[in-house]
N, C-alpha and C positions, 0 to 999 in steps of 0.2 A: 154787789155782782160784780161791778167793775174791776175789783181786786184779783177776781179770779177768772176774768176773762181770755186768760193766757192759755187757760185748759179747755177753750171752747172744741178744738179738734177732738178732744177726749171725750167730751161730753156727746158731740156728734157720732163718732164711732159706737160709744155705748148704747146711745137710743136707736139707732139704725140695727147694729147688731141684736138689740132686744125685739125691735120691730120683727126682724127676721125669725128669729127663734121663736118667738111668741106665736106668731102666724102660723108657721109651721107646726108647731103643737097643737093649734087650733084646729088645722087641717086634718091632722092625723086623727086626733080626737073624732071628728066628725066621720073619717073614713072607717075608721075600726070602732065607731060607737057602739054597735050592737055587743060586742064582746068586752069592750071598757066598762059599758053600764052595769054589767053583771058585777062588778068588784064595788064591795062596800067602800063608801068615801073616796071613789073615782076622783073626785075633784082636787083630791091632793097632787095631782100630776102637774096642776097650774101654780099653787105655792112653792112646791118641791123644784119645779121648772125654773121659776125665778130665781130660786136660790142657786140652782146649778148652774143656770146662764151667768150670773154675776159673779160667780167663782171662775168660769172660764174666761170672762171679759177683764176680769180684774188682774189675770196671769197675761193676757194679750196686752193688756193696757201698761203693764210694769215697765216695760223698757221706755216706750214713748212718753210717758208722763213722766218719769226720771229726767229723761233728757230735756224735754220742755221745761221742767222747774230748775234743773241746774245750770243749763247751757245759758250763754249770754245771747243777747238779741242777735249779734253779729253771725255766732255761728249757726243759730237758728236759721237765719234767713239763707245760709249756704247750704242747709239740710232740708229745705222745703219740699225737694223731690224725693227724699227719703221718706218723709212721714206720708206723703201721697201715696207712694207706692205700697208703705207698710199697710196703712188703714186700707185701701181697696184692696189690696191681695187678701187680707186675712176675712174682709168683707164676702169677698166673692167665693172665697174657699167655704166660709161658712155656709154661704148661700148653697153651694155646689153639694155637700154633705148632706144637708136639709133636702134637696131636689133628689137625691138619691135613695133617700130614705124609706118612700112609700114602698118602691118596688123591693128592695132589701127586705123589709118587714113582711112582705108576700112571701118571700122566698125562705126567710129564716127566722120570723116570729121574733125579731128583735131590730135594735138599731146597728147600724154599722158597726162592726168591732174588727178583730185581727182578721178573719176572715175576709172582710173587705180589702185589708191590706194584703192578704197572700195571694188574692186573685189578680192582683196589679202585677204580680211578678211573671203572668202567664198570658199576654197580651193577644197572642195568636187565638187561642182557644175562647177567651172570654170576650174579647172584641167580636169574634164571628156569631158567639152565643148572644151578647147583647142586640148585634144587628138584628139577627134573625128574628129574637122574642120581643125586643124591647124598642124598636125602631120609633115608633110614635112617642114615646116616653125621652127617648134620647135627642128627638128634633126638638122636643118642647124644653128640655133643659137646656138645650145650646142657646136658644132663643132666648129664655129668661136670663141666661148667663150674660150673653152679649146685651142684653137690654139694661141689666143692672151695671154692667161694667160701663156703657154708656153713659148711663145717667150720673154714677159717681165721678166718672173723669169729666163731665161737662160741668157739674157743680162742685167741683174738688175744692174752689177757692171758698165758695160760701160754706162748706162743711168743714173742712180741714186747713182753712187759712190760718196764718199765724196772727194771733193778738198779742201784742207786746206790753208787759208791765215791769213796772219798776224792779230792778233784780233783788232788792233789798225785801220788796214785798214777798217775792216769791220764797226766799229763804227762810222768811218767817212763817210762812205757810207749809213748808216743806214736810215738817214733822207731822203735821196733820193730814197731809195727803198721803205721806209713805204709811202712817197708820191705818187709813182708810183702804189703802191697796192691800196691805196686809191683813185687814179685816175681811176684806172682800174675797181673798185667795183662800183664806183658812176657813172663814164662812162660822168660825165659832172662838170664842175667847175662854170656854169653859171645857170644851172637849180635848183629850190627852193628844188627839191625831187630827189632823185637818179633814174636815168633811170630805168624802169621796163618794164614788157611785153607789157604793153599799147602803149610804143613808139614804137613798132614793127607793129604797125598798121598804114598801109598805102595804102589800098585798101578796096575796098568794098566786097572783098573774103576772109571769114575766112581761108580757106586752104592755100591761098597763105600767108596772113599775118602768120600762124603759122609756116611755113617754115622758115621765118626768127628767129625763136627761135632754142633751142635744147631740147631734151627731158627730161634730167635730170634737166635743169631750169625747165622746166614747172611742172614736177613733185612735185620739190622742191619748188616751187612758191606756188601750190595748197596747200602744207602742212602748208606753213608759214599763207596763207589767211585764214586759218580755224579758225584763230581769229577772223576774220571779219564776220564770219558766223551771218546771222540774224541782220547785222547793213549795210543796204544798204547805209546809207548815207556816210559811208566812200568810197562808190565806185561811186556813181551817183551823190550825192550833198545834202545839207542840205534842211530840210524843217521843219517848226513848225508843231508838230504834230496834233493840233488842224486843222489846214490847211489841212494837208494831210488827215484826215478824212473826212472834208467835201469833199473835191474832191473825194473821194470814194464814198460819199452818192449820190453826184451829178449823177452818173450812176446807181444808185440803182434802179431805178424807184419805190421807198419806200415813202409813205406820211411821212412827217417830224413828225406826231401825231402818227405813228406807231413804231417809237423809243422809247423804253421804259426805259432805264437804261443809265444813263449818265456815270456809271462807266466801262460799257462794252458797248462802243460807237456806236457798230454798231448792237446790239440787238434789234431785232424789232419782230412785230408780223405779221405772214403771215396767210392770212385768206384763208378757203378753198372755192371751187366753191360749194360743196354741205357738208352737215352734215349728217354723216353716223352713226349708231347705232354702226356698226362693221367696223371700217377702213379697207381699202385695203391692204395686205401685200405688200412689195417691194423685188424684187430680181435685183440685179445689177450683169450682167454677164460681167467682166472686160476681154476684150480679149487683150491679149498680141500682141503688135506691130502689130495690123490689121490697118494700113494705108488705106486711100481713093484710094489709087493708086492699090490696090488688091480687091477692090470691085467694082463687076461689075454694080450694081446699080447707083453708083457713077461715072461712067465713067471709072472705072479702069480694069484691067484684068478680064477675066471672071473666077474668083476662087470662087465666093461666091454663087452658085446657091439657097443653101439653105436661107442664109440671105436675097437673092434677093425676093424669094417668100415669105417671113415674112413681106417685106415692104408692101404687100398689105394687112396686117391685122393691122396695126399700122401707127406710124407718123415717117417719116424719116426725118433726118436732115442733110441737103446737105452742108451745109457751116459751119461745127462745127470745132474748132481747140483746138487741145491738148495744155495744160499749159506748157509741157516739153518734154524732151527725154529718160525720165527713167520711169519704173515703178511705183516708190514710189511717183514721182510727178504726176502721172496719180491717184495713190491712194488718194493723198492729195488732188487732184481738185475735184474727184468724191465723195470721202467719208466724206470729211470735208468742201467742197468748198472753202478751203482758198487759198488766192493771191499768185501766184507763186513769186517768189523772187531769187535774186542771191546766197542765203544761200542753205543749203542742205534742202531736203523736211522735214516737220514737222515731218514725219514717223521717222525719224532718230535723230532727235534734242531733248535735255535734257527737255528743259522747257514744251514740247507738250507730255510727256509721261502719265501724268495723266490730268484730268478736263481739256480736249482739246475737243471743239466740234467736233463731229461725227453724222452722222445719226444714228448710233447704240446708242449713249448717249441720243440722243432724243427721239428715239422711246421706248427706253427702260424703260424710264419714264412712257410711256404710256400705259406698260404692253405688249410690243412686245417680242418676242424670237427675240436674236440678234445672227447672226453667221457669220463666215468666213470660206469659204470653199476653200481650195487649194490642189492641186495634189503633191506639193512639200514640203520642209521643211519651216516651218513658221518662224524658225529664221531668214532667209535670210532677209537681209535688216532690221533686226530690227521689220517685221511686226508683229510678234507674241506678242513682249512687249508691242508695240503702240495699237494692237487692245486690248489685255487684259486689258490696262489701260485706255481705252475710250469707254467702253460700250459693247464690244463686248464679250457676255458670253460663247459662245460655238465657240470653235476654232477647226477646223478638217484639218489636213495636213497628210502628207504622210504615218506617222506609224497610223494612223486611217483607211487606206483601208486594205480590206482582200485581200490578193495576188491570193487566190483560185478564188475570184469572180472578180478579176480585170484581165483586157486583156492585158495590156502592160505597162512597166516600162521603163522609159527612164532617160536620164542625170538629167533632173530637175525635175524627178518625175513621177507621174501616168500620163496616157495620158488623154487628154481632155474628151475621150468617157468615161472613168473611172470616171472622174471628174463629168461630166453631169448626171450619173447613181446614184451617191453618192447624187449629190446635190437634185435630185428628190426624192430618198428615203427619205431623211431627212425630205425636205417640206412636203410629203405626212404624216409623222410620227408627224407633229405638230397638225393636225386634226383641230379645232376649234380655237386656239392660234393663233393669227395674228405672223407675224414674218417680219423681214428685214434680208436679207442676202447679203453678197458680196461673189460671186463665181469667182476665179481668174485663167484663163487659163494659160498653158505653153508651150503646142506642137509646137505652132508657134514661138520657140525662138532656136536660134543657139544650137545645131547642127541639127534641124530640124528631129526629130525622131519621129515615129509614127508606128501603126501597120500595117501590110500588107492587102490588099484585100479590103480597105474600100472605095477607092477612084480611079476613073479613072486620072492616073498621067496626070499633065499639062507638066512636063518636063521629058525627057526620064530618067535622073538620080534622083533616089528616092527622096534623103534627100536634097532637095533644098527649098528655102524659099517660093516659089509659090505652092509647092507640100503641104509642112506644112501648109499655109494658106487654102489651100482646105481641108485639114482633118480637121482643126480646125473648118471650115464651115460645114462641114459634123457632127462634134459634135454638133454644134448650133442645127441643123436640128433634130438630135435624141434627144436632151433635149426637145425642144418644142413638138415632137412627144410623148415622154413619160408625160411630163407636162398635154397635153391636155386630157390626160385620167383621170387625177385625179381631185378630188372635190375642190383643193386650186386653180385651175388654173383660175376659172372664178371671184375670188377675189383676183387676184393679178396683180400688176402692174409690167411690166417686162422692163428692160432697157439693151439693149445690146450696149456697148459701148467699144472703144479702149481705152489703157492706153498711146498709143503714136504709133509713125511709126517706120518702121524698121530703116534702116540707113537714119539719118538727116544730110543731105548734100546738098550744093549747093554753086553757087559764089555769094551770097550775106552774109552780115553780119549774117543775119537770114534767111534761107531758108525756108520762109512761106509756100511754097506749100507742104513742107514734114511734117508739122503740121496738115494736113488736115485729118481728121479723121472721121469714121462712128457713128452715134448713132441712134439707134432706140428704140422708146417707143410702147410697145404692153399692153394693159389691158384695164379695164372698162372705158367707159368715154373719151378714148383715140381716136382721129379721125382715120379712118382707110383708108388706100392706099392714104394718103394725104403727103406732103413735106413742111417742114419748111427751106424755101430758104435764109432767113437774117443771116447774119454773127453773129456767136455765139461762146461760150467759153466752155470748160468742166466745168468750176465753174457755169454755168448756168443751168446745167441739175439738180442737187438735188432739188434747188427753184422750177424748172418746175415740176418735179415728185411729189414733197409734196403738190403742190397746187390741186392735183388730188386725194389725199388718203382719202378725206372725213373728216378732222378736222383742225381746227385752229392750228398752230405751231408757236413757238417762236425761232428764231435762229438768230445767228450773220453772216450770209452768206451775202457777197457782190455780189453774183450771181444774176441774174434776172430772174424772171418767165417768162419765153417767152411766156407763154399763154397769159399774160397780157400786154404784152409790146406793148405800141402805134406804129401803122404804120409809124409813121414821125420819130421816134427815130432810130437813126443810129445803127447798131450792134456793138459790142465791143469784142476783144478777146485779150488776154495776152499772151505773149509766153517768155520763158526763155531759150536761147541756150548757154549754159554754163556760162560766165559772160556776157552775152549779153542780156538785156531787149526788147522786142518789144511790144508797145502799141498800138493796131490796132483800130481805129474807122472808120467804111464805108472803103473808100479806102484810108486813109491817115493814116500813121504808124510812130511813133515815135522810133527811135532806141537809146538806152543809152548803153555806153560803159564805163568801169571804168575809171575814171580820164579823161573823155574827154568829150566835148560839145556834146549835145544831137543833132542828126541829123533827119530831117523830110523828107519823100518820100511821093510819090503818087504810088499806087501799082496797077497794071494791071494783071489780070490773076495769081494773085499770083508769077508770076515769073519776072515780068519788073519793075523795080523800077526806078521811074525819081525824082531826088533831087528836092525839093522845098523850098521856104523860111519858116524858123522856125517859127511857131506859139507859142510864149512864154506861153501861158496859155494852149495850147493843151501838151507843153513840161512839164508843172507844173501838170497838170492831170496825166501824166505818172509818174512823179517822186512821186506824191503823194501817188500812188497806193504800189510801192515797199517801200516807208518809212512807210506806214500804216503797210504793213505785219511785217516789221521790229519790230515797235512800239507794235503791237498788241501781238505777239509772245512773244518778251522780257519782257512786262509788265503783261503777261498771261491774257489778256483782251479779246481772243477768245473763249467763253465758254458759257455755260448756267449757270446762277445764279440759284442754286437750293434752295437757303435759301429764295429767294422771290416768293409771288405767284402774279401772274399779273392779274387784272380783266378782261383784253382785250382777256385772253384764253378762258373764258366763254361765 
């Protein structure tokens, strides 16, 4: 043992680190045991967890171990401070990520990932939300971090003090040490590729699987995986791009003769049911986190009396599914109609900041006024830059509201009530000019702040998700009450739709029931008091609306015009849950995970998944959709070709 005493700081770091991650895993197991115990072989999280922890620590120990082994005693004495800082910094960082994990799992049903990183970019909103919703956790986290830092600093010499060994001995041991580090980081000598997060997947439950990881690893892996954004083939498998496009077209319900540009493979003409001298306006009200479980008319909690009343005036979609779990994914689906993929939303990606199709870029060319109206800061999630570069000429955000005329300001901006009043005032100012607008709510977002005296509370405590949903519904009702008094109302198609649900969690790889959202279309020539019950997706809504505006349009959207979808054609929905993709047709779903073979299930009531034999053609269809998304984005082929004039438009 004396010969390897020079590695004492390395072993101390490893033991303390394993103690932190293992105790954290045990705590999370106890915290979520009711869910985890339902998983067969749930105890795998502990041996898998140990393996993944050793991978992390092998990477972190690579630099200090090599330095301690190859440097002379004289240099090591001069670098004592560096080693102390290195070991203490990473142990405290690992501890911080583990402390943040319980609340993150409670919100997102998985360990910290890229979303955790994304939120760090917006400290104003996030700090306000954390302060108001998680103050006790923040205080406890700070206290524990200070405590650990104090102990590590006080006993740094005991744990990380240098032990000197004859240099010749260290050199003799170096090959063995290097091999052990290599083996620890790779965790396999037989596998073609190093072990990674995919190897921690052993069950159908996303939460249980993620407990076999550690949070420093998941955040680091998310940062590393950014290089694969927009390249689904590295995650799910390769496919010829033309084959992928043809598989997407197969589901579009568009006649082959209506595809009009080989350079933009999905660009097609969509005819209107009627031709109007003045086409209709479009108002999209995108509701933050309004899952179907909160909507009374969809069998959810009785929190939406105003929305429920409005269903008598329009067409309610009862079987509609969001494409993702974040607002930017909902914006992507509703505003651009783009296919979901494992990459970041196109709202935030570089290639889509200009000349990327949106409903605004389409209708701006037809003489429409185009606007985005939001009560918060438009720089959040890069919304302002994306909208400004893609056809939205008028962007109204938090700074454009008059505090004297507004009723309530919250962490995420002005209340939904203020937003709806602002939107109505803007629309009536357009007079005869046609307009298209995206109105994005925020009141039903953590920490659920809203003005007093507007609603009868559903929960006794004021700032809860249920009460915030009820207030958001109150604001929807107020908007329509105001709009009905204005001249523009009779010439406008309105769509009220959610961006996603609140907490998306469940015991399956993709909790489909948590993607169920409401959508309601109200306007001229829209059926009143009727329901559309077939399975459908957020990406189908824009093509469906455009079919009613009173003019033919040309778009690259792969979504379907649901008014024209034949009865015998099964509905389709595509859902992205972190790095897992679900492609559902009828009651069959393909689940694709990174670096793993696809799985197929028969789904009953959104919650019962029965494994069935894989239909290879069906699996290829699923892969074709994500490969097409990657291809269209990277090659900038999701746009309008403004240089060409198509005879079919006239």
